[in-house]
C-alpha positions as CSV (number, residue, x, y, z in Angstrom):
1,M,90.6,-13.5,-183.6
2,Y,91.5,-13.2,-180.0
3,R,88.6,-12.6,-177.2
4,I,91.5,-11.0,-174.8
5,V,90.3,-10.4,-171.4
6,I,92.1,-7.5,-169.0
7,V,91.7,-7.4,-165.0
8,G,92.0,-4.5,-164.0
9,G,91.7,-0.8,-165.8
10,G,95.0,0.3,-164.3
11,M,97.8,2.4,-166.0
12,A,99.1,-1.7,-166.6
13,G,96.1,-2.4,-168.0
14,L,95.5,0.2,-170.0
15,A,99.1,-0.7,-171.6
16,A,99.0,-4.0,-172.1
17,A,95.6,-3.8,-173.1
18,W,96.8,-1.6,-175.5
19,E,100.0,-3.0,-176.7
20,L,97.0,-6.2,-177.1
21,C,96.1,-4.0,-179.8
22,Q,99.3,-2.9,-182.2
23,G,100.2,-7.2,-182.8
24,P,99.4,-8.2,-186.2
25,R,95.9,-10.0,-184.9
26,P,92.9,-8.3,-184.6
27,V,92.0,-8.6,-181.3
28,E,88.9,-8.0,-179.5
29,I,89.6,-6.8,-176.1
30,V,86.8,-6.6,-172.2
31,V,89.3,-4.3,-169.5
32,L,87.1,-5.6,-166.3
33,E,87.5,-1.9,-163.6
34,G,85.9,-3.0,-159.7
35,S,85.9,0.9,-159.2
36,D,84.1,3.9,-161.2
37,R,87.0,4.6,-163.4
38,V,89.9,4.0,-165.1
39,G,93.5,4.5,-164.4
40,G,93.6,3.3,-161.4
41,K,95.7,5.2,-158.4
42,L,96.3,8.5,-161.6
43,R,94.3,11.1,-161.4
44,Q,93.6,14.7,-160.5
45,E,92.7,16.5,-156.7
46,Q,92.9,19.4,-155.9
47,I,95.8,21.0,-153.9
48,A,95.9,24.2,-152.3
49,G,93.6,25.5,-154.6
50,H,95.1,23.8,-157.3
51,L,94.4,21.2,-160.0
52,I,97.3,18.4,-159.7
53,D,98.5,15.1,-160.9
54,V,98.8,13.1,-158.4
55,G,100.0,9.2,-157.6
56,A,102.8,6.4,-158.7
57,E,105.0,8.0,-160.5
58,S,102.2,10.5,-162.5
59,M,104.9,9.9,-166.1
60,L,107.2,11.2,-166.3
61,A,107.1,14.1,-169.5
62,V,110.3,14.3,-170.5
63,R,111.1,10.6,-171.8
64,P,110.4,10.0,-175.1
65,E,108.4,7.2,-174.7
66,A,105.6,8.2,-172.9
67,R,105.1,11.4,-175.0
68,D,105.8,9.1,-178.1
69,L,102.6,7.2,-176.7
70,I,100.6,9.9,-175.4
71,A,100.9,11.5,-179.0
72,H,100.1,7.9,-180.7
73,I,96.7,8.2,-179.1
74,G,95.9,10.9,-180.5
75,A,96.1,13.1,-176.4
76,A,99.5,15.4,-177.4
77,A,97.7,18.2,-177.3
78,L,97.3,17.1,-173.4
79,L,100.4,17.3,-172.9
80,E,101.1,20.1,-170.6
81,A,105.0,19.4,-169.2
82,P,106.3,20.3,-165.7
83,A,107.2,23.9,-165.1
84,T,110.0,23.2,-163.2
85,N,112.1,19.6,-162.9
86,A,112.7,20.5,-159.6
87,A,111.2,19.2,-156.3
88,S,109.4,21.6,-153.3
89,I,108.4,20.4,-149.9
90,L,105.1,22.4,-147.9
91,A,106.6,22.9,-145.0
92,R,105.4,24.7,-142.6
93,G,103.2,27.2,-144.9
94,V,105.8,28.0,-147.2
95,L,107.6,25.6,-150.2
96,R,111.4,25.8,-150.0
97,P,113.3,23.3,-152.8
98,M,114.1,19.4,-152.0
99,P,117.4,19.3,-150.3
100,P,119.8,18.8,-153.0
101,G,121.1,15.3,-153.5
102,S,118.7,12.9,-151.4
103,L,118.7,9.5,-151.5
104,M,115.3,8.2,-151.1
105,G,114.6,11.8,-149.2
106,I,117.5,11.0,-146.9
107,P,119.5,14.4,-147.1
108,R,123.5,15.2,-147.8
109,S,123.6,16.6,-144.9
110,A,121.4,18.2,-142.4
111,A,122.4,21.9,-143.4
112,D,120.7,21.0,-146.9
113,A,117.1,20.7,-145.0
114,A,117.1,23.9,-143.2
115,G,113.7,25.6,-143.4
116,I,112.2,22.6,-142.9
117,L,112.9,20.9,-140.3
118,T,113.4,22.6,-137.1
119,A,116.5,22.9,-135.3
120,P,115.8,20.2,-132.9
121,E,115.6,18.1,-135.2
122,L,118.6,19.5,-137.9
123,A,120.5,18.7,-134.8
124,R,118.3,15.0,-134.5
125,L,120.0,14.7,-138.0
126,E,123.6,15.7,-137.1
127,R,123.6,12.5,-134.7
128,P,122.0,9.4,-135.9
129,E,121.3,6.8,-134.0
130,P,123.3,3.3,-134.7
131,V,122.0,1.3,-137.7
132,P,119.4,-1.3,-136.2
133,A,119.7,-5.0,-136.6
134,L,117.1,-6.0,-139.8
135,E,115.5,-9.4,-138.0
136,H,112.2,-9.2,-139.5
137,D,110.5,-7.0,-142.1
138,V,110.3,-3.3,-141.4
139,S,109.0,-0.8,-142.8
140,V,110.8,2.6,-144.6
141,G,109.5,5.0,-142.9
142,D,110.0,3.0,-139.3
143,Y,113.4,2.3,-140.0
144,V,114.0,6.2,-140.8
145,A,113.0,7.3,-138.0
146,A,114.5,4.4,-135.5
147,V,118.0,6.1,-137.2
148,L,117.7,10.4,-137.8
149,G,113.8,10.6,-136.4
150,D,110.1,11.1,-136.6
151,A,110.9,14.2,-138.5
152,V,113.0,13.2,-141.0
153,V,110.1,10.6,-141.9
154,D,107.0,13.1,-141.6
155,R,108.2,16.5,-143.8
156,L,111.2,14.1,-146.1
157,V,110.5,11.0,-146.8
158,E,106.8,10.8,-146.7
159,P,106.4,13.2,-149.8
160,L,108.9,11.7,-151.5
161,L,107.6,8.3,-151.0
162,G,104.5,9.3,-151.5
163,G,104.9,10.9,-154.3
164,V,106.9,8.3,-156.3
165,Y,105.2,5.4,-154.6
166,A,101.7,6.5,-154.4
167,G,102.3,4.7,-150.7
168,H,102.9,5.6,-147.2
169,A,106.9,5.5,-145.9
170,R,105.0,3.6,-142.9
171,R,103.4,1.2,-145.1
172,I,106.6,0.1,-147.7
173,S,108.3,-2.0,-146.4
174,L,112.4,-2.0,-146.4
C-alpha cells in the first residue's frame, strides 16, 4: 500500500486525493491543511441576507464532469442548479444585468453599461485613452483604468474578476 501526503486541502488537493483513490492500487492518503477548513477559496457567505457560494469559479453546474464527480461522491442531492445563468451586478442599490457581450467585464459599447455607470462615466468609456505601452508588469485593473477609467474597473471588471478568480482586478497581473 502506498502512503501519500497531499499538502493543501483546497479544491486541487481534494481532487488529487479523490483521483488517487480511484486508481487500481490501495492508497492511504493524508491531506495537510493549514487553515481551519478544507475547500480552499470555495465557501459560503451571507450576502444581502442570502447564503451565496463564493470563490474561484465555485462550480459550473452545467459541466457534466462536475456533475458526475458530485454524483460519484454521493452528494448529488445537495447540488442545486442556478436559477439563472445570467450574471448581474449590484449598482447603486439596483441589481442590473451584466452588459451583454462583455469581455472580462468590459462592455462592447458604452450604451450597454447604462444604469451601471453614470453619464460622465459612460462618456469616459466612449472616449478611451490611448493604450499605454507595456514596459513592465501591470495589473488588469490599473491597465483598464488607464484606458477606460476607474469606474469601469470598480463596477464592471472587479465584480467579474472577483467572481471568476477570487481576486482583485488591481492585484491580478495583466
